[in-house]
DSSP file (Angstrom, degrees, kcal/mol; ACC not computed):
  #  RESIDUE AA STRUCTURE BP1 BP2  ACC     N-H-->O    O-->H-N    N-H-->O    O-->H-N    TCO  KAPPA ALPHA  PHI   PSI    X-CA   Y-CA   Z-CA
    1    1 A M              0   0    0      0, 0.0     2,-0.0     0, 0.0     5,-0.0   0.000 360.0 360.0 360.0 143.5   19.9    4.3   -7.6
    2    2 A N     >  -     0   0    0      1,-0.1     4,-2.5     2,-0.0     5,-0.2  -0.347 360.0-132.0 -59.2 134.5   18.5    7.3   -9.4
    3    3 A G  H  > S+     0   0    0      1,-0.2     4,-2.3     2,-0.2     5,-0.2   0.874 106.0  49.5 -59.2 -40.6   15.3    8.7   -7.8
    4    4 A W  H  > S+     0   0    0      2,-0.2     4,-2.4     1,-0.2    -1,-0.2   0.889 111.1  49.5 -67.7 -38.2   13.4    8.8  -11.1
    5    5 A L  H  > S+     0   0    0      2,-0.2     4,-2.5     1,-0.2    -2,-0.2   0.926 111.7  48.4 -66.0 -44.2   14.4    5.3  -12.0
    6    6 A L  H  X S+     0   0    0     -4,-2.5     4,-2.5     1,-0.2    -2,-0.2   0.917 112.2  49.3 -61.7 -43.3   13.3    4.0   -8.6
    7    7 A T  H  X S+     0   0    0     -4,-2.3     4,-2.7     1,-0.2    -2,-0.2   0.909 111.1  49.8 -62.0 -42.9   10.0    5.8   -8.9
    8    8 A A  H  X S+     0   0    0     -4,-2.4     4,-2.4     2,-0.2    -2,-0.2   0.903 111.4  48.8 -63.2 -41.8    9.4    4.4  -12.4
    9    9 A L  H  X S+     0   0    0     -4,-2.5     4,-2.1     2,-0.2    -2,-0.2   0.912 113.3  46.7 -64.8 -42.3   10.2    0.9  -11.2
   10   10 A I  H  X S+     0   0    0     -4,-2.5     4,-2.6     2,-0.2    -2,-0.2   0.916 112.0  50.7 -66.3 -42.6    7.8    1.3   -8.2
   11   11 A L  H  X S+     0   0    0     -4,-2.7     4,-2.5     1,-0.2    -2,-0.2   0.911 110.0  50.2 -61.0 -42.9    5.1    2.8  -10.4
   12   12 A A  H  X S+     0   0    0     -4,-2.4     4,-2.2     1,-0.2    -1,-0.2   0.900 111.4  49.1 -62.4 -40.4    5.4   -0.1  -12.9
   13   13 A G  H  X S+     0   0    0     -4,-2.1     4,-2.3     2,-0.2    -2,-0.2   0.910 110.8  49.2 -64.6 -43.1    5.2   -2.6  -10.0
   14   14 A V  H  X S+     0   0    0     -4,-2.6     4,-2.5     2,-0.2    -2,-0.2   0.917 111.3  49.6 -63.5 -43.6    2.1   -0.9   -8.6
   15   15 A I  H  X S+     0   0    0     -4,-2.5     4,-2.5     1,-0.2    -1,-0.2   0.905 110.0  51.4 -62.1 -41.6    0.4   -0.9  -12.0
   16   16 A A  H  X S+     0   0    0     -4,-2.2     4,-2.4     2,-0.2    -1,-0.2   0.913 110.6  48.5 -62.2 -42.7    1.2   -4.6  -12.5
   17   17 A V  H  X S+     0   0    0     -4,-2.3     4,-2.5     2,-0.2     5,-0.2   0.925 111.5  49.9 -62.8 -44.6   -0.4   -5.4   -9.1
   18   18 A I  H  X S+     0   0    0     -4,-2.5     4,-1.9     1,-0.2    -2,-0.2   0.911 111.2  48.5 -62.4 -42.8   -3.5   -3.4   -9.9
   19   19 A I  H  X S+     0   0    0     -4,-2.5     4,-1.8     2,-0.2    -1,-0.2   0.929 112.6  48.4 -63.7 -44.8   -3.9   -5.1  -13.3
   20   20 A K  H  X S+     0   0    0     -4,-2.4     4,-1.4     1,-0.2    -2,-0.2   0.913 114.4  45.6 -61.2 -42.4   -3.5   -8.6  -11.7
   21   21 A R  H  < S+     0   0    0     -4,-2.5    71,-2.8     1,-0.2    -1,-0.2   0.762 107.5  57.6 -76.6 -23.5   -6.0   -7.8   -8.9
   22   22 A L  H  < S+     0   0    0     -4,-1.9    -1,-0.2    69,-0.2    -2,-0.2   0.888 112.5  41.1 -69.8 -38.7   -8.5   -6.3  -11.4
   23   23 A R  H  < S-     0   0    0     -4,-1.8    -2,-0.2    -5,-0.2    -1,-0.2   0.753 124.7-107.8 -76.2 -25.1   -8.5   -9.6  -13.3
   24   24 A G     <  -     0   0    0     -4,-1.4     2,-0.3    -5,-0.2    67,-0.2   0.144  38.9-165.4 102.9 138.1   -8.5  -11.5  -10.0
   25   25 A E  E     -A   90   0A   0     65,-2.2    65,-2.8    -4,-0.2     2,-0.1  -0.992  30.0 -91.9-153.2 155.6   -5.8  -13.6   -8.4
   26   26 A A  E     -A   89   0A   0     -2,-0.3     2,-0.7    63,-0.2    63,-0.3  -0.416  44.8-116.0 -66.2 143.2   -5.3  -16.2   -5.7
   27   27 A V        -     0   0    0     61,-3.2   126,-3.4   124,-0.2     2,-0.5  -0.753  36.1-179.6 -87.9 115.5   -4.4  -14.7   -2.4
   28   28 A N     >  -     0   0    0     -2,-0.7     4,-2.0   124,-0.2     5,-0.2  -0.968  27.2-138.5-115.5 128.2   -1.0  -15.8   -1.3
   29   29 A A  H  > S+     0   0    0    124,-0.5     4,-2.1    -2,-0.5     5,-0.3   0.883 102.6  48.6 -57.0 -42.6    0.3  -14.5    2.1
   30   30 A R  H  > S+     0   0    0      1,-0.2     4,-2.7     2,-0.2    -1,-0.2   0.930 113.5  45.9 -65.7 -44.4    3.8  -13.7    0.8
   31   31 A E  H  4 S+     0   0    0      1,-0.2    -1,-0.2     2,-0.2    -2,-0.2   0.768 113.1  52.6 -69.3 -23.9    2.6  -11.8   -2.2
   32   32 A L  H  < S+     0   0    0     -4,-2.0    -1,-0.2     1,-0.1    -2,-0.2   0.879 123.5  22.9 -76.2 -39.5    0.1  -10.0   -0.1
   33   33 A F  H  X S+     0   0    0     -4,-2.1     4,-1.7    -5,-0.2    -2,-0.2   0.730 108.6  67.4-106.1 -25.2    2.6   -8.7    2.6
   34   34 A V  H  X S+     0   0    0     -4,-2.7     4,-2.6    -5,-0.3     5,-0.2   0.942  97.0  52.9 -68.8 -47.0    6.1   -8.7    1.1
   35   35 A P  H  > S+     0   0    0      0, 0.0     4,-2.4     0, 0.0     5,-0.2   0.927 111.6  45.8 -56.7 -45.1    5.6   -5.9   -1.5
   36   36 A P  H  > S+     0   0    0      0, 0.0     4,-2.7     0, 0.0     5,-0.2   0.918 112.4  52.1 -62.2 -38.7    4.2   -3.4    1.1
   37   37 A A  H  X S+     0   0    0     -4,-1.7     4,-2.4     2,-0.2    -3,-0.1   0.904 110.4  48.1 -62.5 -40.7    7.1   -4.4    3.5
   38   38 A V  H  X S+     0   0    0     -4,-2.6     4,-2.5     2,-0.2    -1,-0.2   0.930 112.8  47.7 -65.3 -45.4    9.7   -3.7    0.8
   39   39 A L  H  X S+     0   0    0     -4,-2.4     4,-2.5    -5,-0.2    -2,-0.2   0.907 112.3  49.4 -62.8 -41.5    8.1   -0.3   -0.1
   40   40 A I  H  X S+     0   0    0     -4,-2.7     4,-2.9    -5,-0.2     5,-0.2   0.920 110.5  50.9 -63.2 -43.1    7.9    0.7    3.6
   41   41 A A  H  X S+     0   0    0     -4,-2.4     4,-2.6    -5,-0.2    -2,-0.2   0.916 111.4  47.4 -61.2 -43.5   11.6   -0.4    4.1
   42   42 A I  H  X S+     0   0    0     -4,-2.5     4,-2.7     2,-0.2    -1,-0.2   0.921 113.6  48.7 -63.2 -43.1   12.7    1.7    1.1
   43   43 A G  H  X S+     0   0    0     -4,-2.5     4,-2.3     2,-0.2    -2,-0.2   0.912 113.2  45.6 -64.2 -43.9   10.6    4.7    2.3
   44   44 A V  H  X S+     0   0    0     -4,-2.9     4,-2.6     2,-0.2    -1,-0.2   0.912 113.5  50.4 -66.3 -42.0   12.0    4.5    5.9
   45   45 A F  H  X S+     0   0    0     -4,-2.6     4,-1.7    -5,-0.2    -2,-0.2   0.931 111.2  48.9 -59.8 -45.7   15.6    4.1    4.5
   46   46 A T  H  X S+     0   0    0     -4,-2.7     4,-0.6     1,-0.2    -2,-0.2   0.915 112.0  49.1 -59.6 -43.8   15.1    7.1    2.3
   47   47 A L  H >< S+     0   0    0     -4,-2.3     3,-0.7     1,-0.2    -1,-0.2   0.890 110.6  49.4 -64.7 -40.4   13.7    9.1    5.2
   48   48 A T  H 3< S+     0   0    0     -4,-2.6    -1,-0.2     1,-0.2    -2,-0.2   0.780 112.3  48.5 -71.8 -25.0   16.6    8.2    7.5
   49   49 A K  H 3< S+     0   0    0     -4,-1.7     2,-0.5    -5,-0.2    -1,-0.2   0.508  88.7 102.4 -91.5  -4.9   19.2    9.1    4.9
   50   50 A T    X<  -     0   0    0     -3,-0.7     3,-0.8    -4,-0.6     2,-0.2  -0.672  69.6-134.3 -83.6 127.4   17.6   12.5    4.1
   51   51 A E  T 3  S+     0   0    0     -2,-0.5    -2,-0.1     1,-0.2    71,-0.1  -0.525  82.0  29.2 -79.9 146.5   19.4   15.4    5.7
   52   52 A G  T 3  S+     0   0    0      1,-0.3     2,-0.3    -2,-0.2    -1,-0.2   0.545  73.2 154.4  87.2   8.1   17.5   18.1    7.4
   53   53 A V    <   -     0   0    0     -3,-0.8    -1,-0.3    -6,-0.2     2,-0.2  -0.557  26.6-160.4 -72.0 129.7   14.5   16.0    8.6
   54   54 A T     >  -     0   0    0     -2,-0.3     4,-2.2     1,-0.1     5,-0.2  -0.508  33.7-102.4-105.8 172.9   13.0   17.6   11.7
   55   55 A G  H  > S+     0   0    0      1,-0.2     4,-2.5     2,-0.2     5,-0.2   0.860 123.9  56.1 -61.0 -36.2   10.8   16.4   14.5
   56   56 A T  H  > S+     0   0    0      2,-0.2     4,-2.5     1,-0.2    -1,-0.2   0.913 106.5  50.1 -61.6 -43.1    7.9   18.1   12.8
   57   57 A D  H  > S+     0   0    0      1,-0.2     4,-2.8     2,-0.2    -2,-0.2   0.925 111.1  48.0 -61.1 -45.0    8.7   16.1    9.6
   58   58 A I  H  X S+     0   0    0     -4,-2.2     4,-2.6     2,-0.2    -2,-0.2   0.900 111.2  51.2 -64.2 -41.0    8.7   12.8   11.6
   59   59 A T  H  X S+     0   0    0     -4,-2.5     4,-2.4     2,-0.2    -2,-0.2   0.938 114.1  42.9 -61.7 -47.5    5.5   13.7   13.3
   60   60 A W  H  X S+     0   0    0     -4,-2.5     4,-2.6     2,-0.2    -2,-0.2   0.886 113.4  52.3 -67.3 -37.9    3.7   14.5   10.1
   61   61 A A  H  X S+     0   0    0     -4,-2.8     4,-2.2    -5,-0.2    -2,-0.2   0.902 111.1  47.8 -64.2 -40.1    5.2   11.4    8.4
   62   62 A T  H  X S+     0   0    0     -4,-2.6     4,-2.3     2,-0.2    -2,-0.2   0.931 112.9  47.3 -65.4 -45.8    4.0    9.2   11.2
   63   63 A A  H  X S+     0   0    0     -4,-2.4     4,-2.5     1,-0.2    -2,-0.2   0.903 112.5  50.6 -62.0 -40.3    0.5   10.7   11.1
   64   64 A G  H  X S+     0   0    0     -4,-2.6     4,-2.9     2,-0.2    -1,-0.2   0.874 108.8  51.6 -64.6 -37.7    0.5   10.4    7.3
   65   65 A A  H  X S+     0   0    0     -4,-2.2     4,-2.5     2,-0.2    -2,-0.2   0.912 110.6  48.2 -65.9 -41.8    1.5    6.7    7.6
   66   66 A L  H  X S+     0   0    0     -4,-2.3     4,-2.2     2,-0.2    -2,-0.2   0.926 114.5  45.7 -63.9 -44.0   -1.3    6.1   10.0
   67   67 A L  H  X S+     0   0    0     -4,-2.5     4,-2.7     2,-0.2     5,-0.2   0.929 113.3  50.1 -63.7 -45.0   -3.8    7.8    7.8
   68   68 A G  H  X S+     0   0    0     -4,-2.9     4,-2.2     1,-0.2    -2,-0.2   0.888 110.8  49.4 -61.3 -40.3   -2.5    6.0    4.7
   69   69 A G  H  X S+     0   0    0     -4,-2.5     4,-2.1     2,-0.2    -1,-0.2   0.906 111.8  48.6 -64.8 -41.7   -2.7    2.6    6.5
   70   70 A A  H  X S+     0   0    0     -4,-2.2     4,-2.0     2,-0.2    -2,-0.2   0.908 112.3  48.1 -64.9 -42.0   -6.3    3.3    7.5
   71   71 A L  H  X S+     0   0    0     -4,-2.7     4,-2.2     2,-0.2    -1,-0.2   0.865 110.2  52.8 -67.3 -35.0   -7.3    4.4    4.0
   72   72 A G  H  X S+     0   0    0     -4,-2.2     4,-2.6    -5,-0.2    -2,-0.2   0.890 107.7  51.3 -64.3 -39.4   -5.6    1.2    2.7
   73   73 A A  H  X S+     0   0    0     -4,-2.1     4,-1.6     2,-0.2    -2,-0.2   0.887 107.9  52.5 -64.7 -38.3   -7.7   -0.8    5.1
   74   74 A L  H  < S+     0   0    0     -4,-2.0     4,-0.5     2,-0.2     3,-0.3   0.931 110.9  46.8 -60.7 -44.9  -10.8    0.9    3.8
   75   75 A R  H >< S+     0   0    0     -4,-2.2     3,-1.5     1,-0.2     4,-0.4   0.903 108.7  55.7 -63.3 -40.5   -9.8    0.0    0.3
   76   76 A G  H >< S+     0   0    0     -4,-2.6     3,-0.8     1,-0.3    -1,-0.2   0.794  99.0  61.6 -62.5 -28.4   -9.1   -3.6    1.4
   77   77 A A  T 3< S+     0   0    0     -4,-1.6    -1,-0.3    -3,-0.3    -2,-0.2   0.683 102.0  52.9 -70.8 -16.9  -12.6   -3.8    2.7
   78   78 A T  T <  S+     0   0    0     -3,-1.5    18,-0.3    -4,-0.5     2,-0.3   0.524  82.4 108.5 -95.5  -6.9  -13.9   -3.2   -0.8
   79   79 A V  S <  S-     0   0    0     -3,-0.8     2,-0.4    -4,-0.4    13,-0.2  -0.535  73.7-122.6 -73.9 132.5  -11.9   -6.0   -2.4
   80   80 A Q  E     -B   91   0A   0     11,-2.5    11,-1.7    -2,-0.3     2,-0.4  -0.630  28.3-165.6 -77.6 126.0  -14.1   -9.0   -3.5
   81   81 A L  E     +B   90   0A   0     -2,-0.4     2,-0.3     9,-0.2     9,-0.2  -0.921  16.7 156.9-112.4 140.0  -13.0  -12.2   -1.9
   82   82 A S  E     -B   89   0A   0      7,-2.0     7,-3.2    -2,-0.4     2,-0.5  -0.966  41.1-106.0-152.6 165.9  -14.1  -15.6   -3.1
   83   83 A A  E     +B   88   0A   0     -2,-0.3     2,-0.4     5,-0.2     5,-0.2  -0.848  39.1 167.5 -98.0 132.0  -13.2  -19.3   -3.0
   84   84 A R  E >   -B   87   0A   0      3,-2.8     3,-1.9    -2,-0.5    -2,-0.1  -0.974  68.8  -5.9-145.5 130.1  -11.9  -20.7   -6.3
   85   85 A D  T 3  S-     0   0    0     -2,-0.4     3,-0.1     1,-0.3    -1,-0.0   0.813 129.1 -58.0  54.8  32.6  -10.2  -24.0   -6.8
   86   86 A G  T 3  S+     0   0    0      1,-0.2     2,-0.3    67,-0.0    -1,-0.3   0.498 120.2  89.1  81.9   4.1  -10.2  -24.5   -3.0
   87   87 A V  E <  S- B   0  84A   0     -3,-1.9    -3,-2.8    63,-0.1     2,-0.2  -0.874  83.1 -89.8-131.3 165.8   -8.2  -21.3   -2.2
   88   88 A L  E     - B   0  83A   0     63,-2.4   -61,-3.2    -2,-0.3     2,-0.3  -0.526  39.9-169.2 -76.3 135.7   -9.0  -17.7   -1.5
   89   89 A W  E     -AB  26  82A   0     -7,-3.2    -7,-2.0   -63,-0.3     2,-0.3  -0.911   4.8-156.9-122.4 152.1   -9.1  -15.3   -4.5
   90   90 A Q  E     -AB  25  81A   0    -65,-2.8   -65,-2.2    -2,-0.3     2,-0.3  -0.946   9.5-179.8-127.3 150.9   -9.3  -11.5   -4.6
   91   91 A R  E     - B   0  80A   0    -11,-1.7   -11,-2.5    -2,-0.3   -69,-0.2  -0.958  26.9-123.8-151.3 130.9  -10.5   -9.1   -7.2
   92   92 A Y        -     0   0    0    -71,-2.8     2,-0.2    -2,-0.3   -13,-0.1  -0.452  32.0-164.1 -69.8 146.7  -10.7   -5.3   -7.3
   93   93 A T     >  -     0   0    0    -15,-0.1     4,-1.7    -2,-0.1     3,-0.2  -0.666  38.7 -93.4-122.1 177.1  -14.1   -3.8   -7.9
   94   94 A G  H  > S+     0   0    0      1,-0.2     4,-2.1    -2,-0.2     5,-0.1   0.883 127.3  55.6 -59.4 -38.0  -15.5   -0.5   -8.9
   95   95 A R  H  > S+     0   0    0      1,-0.2     4,-2.7     2,-0.2    -1,-0.2   0.841 102.2  57.2 -64.1 -32.3  -15.8    0.3   -5.2
   96   96 A T  H  > S+     0   0    0    -18,-0.3     4,-2.2     2,-0.2    -1,-0.2   0.921 108.6  45.3 -63.5 -42.9  -12.1   -0.4   -4.7
   97   97 A F  H  X S+     0   0    0     -4,-1.7     4,-2.4     2,-0.2    -2,-0.2   0.860 111.8  52.0 -70.7 -34.2  -11.2    2.2   -7.3
   98   98 A L  H  X S+     0   0    0     -4,-2.1     4,-2.6     2,-0.2     5,-0.2   0.928 110.7  47.9 -64.2 -44.4  -13.6    4.7   -5.8
   99   99 A A  H  X S+     0   0    0     -4,-2.7     4,-2.3     1,-0.2    -2,-0.2   0.883 111.2  51.8 -62.5 -38.1  -12.0    4.1   -2.4
  100  100 A A  H  X S+     0   0    0     -4,-2.2     4,-2.5     2,-0.2    -2,-0.2   0.915 110.0  48.5 -64.8 -42.6   -8.6    4.5   -4.0
  101  101 A L  H  X S+     0   0    0     -4,-2.4     4,-2.2     2,-0.2    -2,-0.2   0.932 112.6  47.3 -62.9 -46.1   -9.7    7.8   -5.6
  102  102 A L  H  X S+     0   0    0     -4,-2.6     4,-2.5     1,-0.2    -1,-0.2   0.876 111.5  52.6 -63.1 -36.9  -11.0    9.1   -2.3
  103  103 A S  H  X S+     0   0    0     -4,-2.3     4,-2.9    -5,-0.2     5,-0.2   0.917 107.9  50.3 -63.9 -43.8   -7.8    7.9   -0.5
  104  104 A L  H  X S+     0   0    0     -4,-2.5     4,-2.2     1,-0.2    -2,-0.2   0.913 112.1  47.5 -61.3 -42.4   -5.7    9.8   -3.0
  105  105 A L  H  X S+     0   0    0     -4,-2.2     4,-2.4     2,-0.2    -2,-0.2   0.920 113.0  48.2 -64.8 -43.4   -7.7   13.0   -2.5
  106  106 A A  H  X S+     0   0    0     -4,-2.5     4,-2.5     1,-0.2    -2,-0.2   0.913 113.3  47.3 -63.3 -42.6   -7.5   12.6    1.3
  107  107 A M  H  X S+     0   0    0     -4,-2.9     4,-2.6     2,-0.2    -1,-0.2   0.859 110.4  52.5 -69.5 -34.1   -3.8   12.0    1.2
  108  108 A A  H  X S+     0   0    0     -4,-2.2     4,-2.3    -5,-0.2    -2,-0.2   0.926 111.4  47.0 -64.9 -43.7   -3.3   15.0   -1.1
  109  109 A G  H  X S+     0   0    0     -4,-2.4     4,-2.4     2,-0.2    -2,-0.2   0.909 112.3  49.8 -62.4 -42.4   -5.2   17.2    1.3
  110  110 A F  H  X S+     0   0    0     -4,-2.5     4,-3.0     1,-0.2    -2,-0.2   0.916 109.7  51.8 -61.6 -43.4   -3.2   15.8    4.2
  111  111 A G  H  X S+     0   0    0     -4,-2.6     4,-2.4     2,-0.2    -2,-0.2   0.899 109.7  48.9 -61.4 -41.8    0.0   16.5    2.3
  112  112 A L  H  X S+     0   0    0     -4,-2.3     4,-2.3     2,-0.2    -1,-0.2   0.921 112.9  47.5 -63.7 -43.6   -1.0   20.1    1.6
  113  113 A L  H  X S+     0   0    0     -4,-2.4     4,-1.7     2,-0.2    -2,-0.2   0.925 111.6  50.6 -62.7 -44.5   -1.9   20.6    5.3
  114  114 A A  H  <>S+     0   0    0     -4,-3.0     5,-2.9     1,-0.2    -2,-0.2   0.911 110.9  48.9 -60.4 -43.0    1.4   19.1    6.4
  115  115 A A  H ><5S+     0   0    0     -4,-2.4     3,-1.2     1,-0.2    -1,-0.2   0.903 110.7  50.2 -64.3 -41.0    3.3   21.3    4.1
  116  116 A R  H 3<5S+     0   0    0     -4,-2.3    -1,-0.2     1,-0.3    -2,-0.2   0.806 109.4  53.0 -66.0 -28.3    1.5   24.4    5.4
  117  117 A M  T 3<5S-     0   0    0     -4,-1.7    -1,-0.3    -5,-0.2    -2,-0.2   0.359 132.7 -85.9 -92.2   5.6    2.2   23.3    8.9
  118  118 A G  T < 5S+     0   0    0     -3,-1.2     2,-0.3     1,-0.3    -3,-0.2   0.479  75.8 144.1 112.4   2.2    5.9   23.0    8.3
  119  119 A M      < -     0   0    0     -5,-2.9    -1,-0.3    -6,-0.2     2,-0.2  -0.579  48.1-125.6 -75.8 134.8    6.6   19.6    6.9
  120  120 A H    >   -     0   0    0     -2,-0.3     3,-1.6     1,-0.1    -1,-0.1  -0.565  10.1-129.4 -80.0 143.0    9.4   19.6    4.3
  121  121 A E  G >  S+     0   0    0      1,-0.3     3,-1.4    -2,-0.2    -1,-0.1   0.860 107.2  59.5 -58.4 -38.9    8.6   18.0    0.9
  122  122 A Y  G 3  S+     0   0    0      1,-0.3    -1,-0.3   -71,-0.1   -69,-0.1   0.586  93.9  67.5 -70.4  -8.4   11.7   15.9    1.0
  123  123 A A  G <  S+     0   0    0     -3,-1.6    -1,-0.3     1,-0.2    -2,-0.2   0.205  84.9  77.3 -95.9  15.8   10.5   14.2    4.2
  124  124 A R    <   -     0   0    0     -3,-1.4     2,-0.2    -5,-0.0    -1,-0.2  -0.663  67.8-165.2-124.9  75.9    7.6   12.5    2.4
  125  125 A P     >  -     0   0    0      0, 0.0     4,-1.7     0, 0.0     3,-0.3  -0.425  15.8-145.3 -64.1 129.5    8.9    9.5    0.5
  126  126 A V  H  > S+     0   0    0      1,-0.2     4,-2.6     2,-0.2     5,-0.3   0.860  98.7  60.2 -61.2 -37.0    6.4    8.2   -2.0
  127  127 A Q  H  > S+     0   0    0      1,-0.2     4,-2.6     2,-0.2    -1,-0.2   0.889 104.1  49.7 -60.7 -39.5    7.5    4.7   -1.4
  128  128 A L  H  > S+     0   0    0     -3,-0.3     4,-2.6     2,-0.2     5,-0.3   0.923 111.0  48.9 -65.5 -44.3    6.5    4.9    2.3
  129  129 A A  H  X S+     0   0    0     -4,-1.7     4,-1.6     1,-0.2    -2,-0.2   0.925 115.3  43.2 -62.2 -45.7    3.1    6.3    1.4
  130  130 A I  H  X S+     0   0    0     -4,-2.6     4,-2.5     1,-0.2     5,-0.2   0.912 113.8  52.8 -66.4 -41.9    2.4    3.6   -1.1
  131  131 A G  H  X S+     0   0    0     -4,-2.6     4,-2.2    -5,-0.3    -2,-0.2   0.921 110.0  44.9 -61.4 -47.4    3.8    0.9    1.2
  132  132 A V  H  X S+     0   0    0     -4,-2.6     4,-2.4     2,-0.2    -1,-0.2   0.855 112.5  53.4 -68.9 -31.8    1.7    1.8    4.2
  133  133 A S  H  X S+     0   0    0     -4,-1.6     4,-2.0    -5,-0.3    -2,-0.2   0.943 111.8  43.8 -64.8 -47.0   -1.4    2.1    2.0
  134  134 A F  H  X S+     0   0    0     -4,-2.5     4,-2.7     2,-0.2    -2,-0.2   0.827 111.4  55.3 -67.9 -30.5   -0.9   -1.4    0.6
  135  135 A L  H  X S+     0   0    0     -4,-2.2     4,-2.8     2,-0.2    -2,-0.2   0.926 107.2  49.5 -66.6 -43.4   -0.1   -2.8    4.1
  136  136 A G  H  X S+     0   0    0     -4,-2.4     4,-2.0     1,-0.2    -2,-0.2   0.916 113.1  47.4 -59.0 -42.6   -3.4   -1.5    5.3
  137  137 A E  H  X S+     0   0    0     -4,-2.0     4,-2.7     2,-0.2     5,-0.2   0.929 111.8  50.1 -62.7 -45.7   -5.1   -3.1    2.4
  138  138 A A  H  X S+     0   0    0     -4,-2.7     4,-3.1     1,-0.2    -2,-0.2   0.891 109.3  51.0 -62.0 -41.0   -3.2   -6.4    3.0
  139  139 A L  H  X S+     0   0    0     -4,-2.8     4,-2.5     2,-0.2    -1,-0.2   0.910 111.9  47.2 -63.9 -41.4   -4.1   -6.4    6.7
  140  140 A A  H  X S+     0   0    0     -4,-2.0     4,-2.4    -5,-0.2    -2,-0.2   0.925 115.9  44.2 -65.6 -44.3   -7.8   -5.9    5.8
  141  141 A I  H  X S+     0   0    0     -4,-2.7     4,-3.0     2,-0.2    -2,-0.2   0.919 113.8  50.8 -66.3 -43.1   -7.8   -8.6    3.1
  142  142 A G  H  X S+     0   0    0     -4,-3.1     4,-2.6    -5,-0.2    -2,-0.2   0.919 111.7  47.0 -60.8 -44.8   -5.8  -11.0    5.4
  143  143 A R  H  X S+     0   0    0     -4,-2.5     4,-2.2     2,-0.2    -1,-0.2   0.933 115.5  45.3 -62.6 -46.7   -8.2  -10.5    8.3
  144  144 A R  H  X S+     0   0    0     -4,-2.4     4,-1.4     1,-0.2    -2,-0.2   0.892 112.6  52.0 -64.7 -39.0  -11.2  -11.1    6.0
  145  145 A G  H  X>S+     0   0    0     -4,-3.0     4,-0.8     2,-0.2     5,-0.5   0.917 110.4  47.0 -64.1 -44.1   -9.5  -14.0    4.4
  146  146 A L  H ><5S+     0   0    0     -4,-2.6     3,-0.8     1,-0.2    -1,-0.2   0.899 110.7  53.1 -63.5 -40.3   -8.8  -15.7    7.7
  147  147 A A  H 3<5S+     0   0    0     -4,-2.2    -1,-0.2     1,-0.2    -2,-0.2   0.785 101.6  61.2 -65.8 -26.7  -12.4  -15.1    8.9
  148  148 A S  H 3<5S-     0   0    0     -4,-1.4    -1,-0.2    -3,-0.2    -2,-0.2   0.760  99.4-135.7 -72.7 -23.4  -13.7  -16.7    5.7
  149  149 A G  T <<5 +     0   0    0     -3,-0.8    -3,-0.1    -4,-0.8    -2,-0.1   0.370  62.7 128.8  83.2  -6.7  -12.1  -20.0    6.6
  150  150 A T      < -     0   0    0     -5,-0.5    -1,-0.3     1,-0.1    -2,-0.2  -0.695  63.3-116.2 -82.0 130.7  -10.9  -20.5    3.0
  151  151 A P        -     0   0    0      0, 0.0   -63,-2.4     0, 0.0  -124,-0.2  -0.313  25.0-111.9 -69.1 149.5   -7.2  -21.3    2.9
  152  152 A F        -     0   0    0    -65,-0.2  -124,-0.2     1,-0.1   -63,-0.1  -0.370  44.7 -90.0 -69.4 158.4   -4.8  -18.9    1.2
  153  153 A A        -     0   0    0   -126,-3.4  -124,-0.5   -65,-0.3    -1,-0.1  -0.409  47.0-108.6 -69.0 146.7   -3.1  -20.1   -1.9
  154  154 A P        -     0   0    0      0, 0.0    -1,-0.1     0, 0.0   -67,-0.0  -0.266  45.7 -78.8 -71.1 164.8    0.2  -22.0   -1.5
  155  155 A E        -     0   0    0      1,-0.1     2,-0.3  -127,-0.0  -127,-0.0  -0.328  50.2-114.5 -60.3 142.6    3.5  -20.5   -2.4
  156  156 A R        -     0   0    0     -3,-0.1     2,-0.4     1,-0.1    -1,-0.1  -0.614  27.4-120.9 -80.6 141.2    4.2  -20.6   -6.1
  157  157 A R        -     0   0    0     -2,-0.3     2,-0.4     2,-0.0    -1,-0.1  -0.687  20.3-134.1 -84.2 130.8    7.1  -22.8   -7.2
  158  158 A K              0   0    0     -2,-0.4    -1,-0.0     1,-0.1     0, 0.0  -0.699 360.0 360.0 -83.4 132.7    9.9  -21.0   -9.0
  159  159 A V              0   0    0     -2,-0.4    -1,-0.1     0, 0.0    -2,-0.0   0.412 360.0 360.0-101.4 360.0   11.1  -22.9  -12.1
């Protein structure tokens, strides 16, 4: 698939998730964890198929993934959780967007440092960065949701 098309599709998906979560939505375990897993899989696949990736690139990519996951967890800590209709709901808040902005700045700084220290640009798949960030958020929301005692929403039935 064309790189620009894949990026556009992923961007559209991320925007759709943000809009849904800004309005508020029921927390469903599959919807919480599958999108990050898919993005991470695409990013890892892209990285493994990229020629010229060095040990330095892998080290920086791993460190970036850990930082991205931690920043995602920070963002997940700002998501408002509540009970509605007997199930857990989530909603992004102003603090969530502030945490997202700070995360973007931190990751941009990290990317610049990694590039100065020898990481190749082609060894930083955007899908991997977005995926680990959303996984960190999902883990934080999932942990908080389980601690609340409110059940997650059931799977939606496909018609």
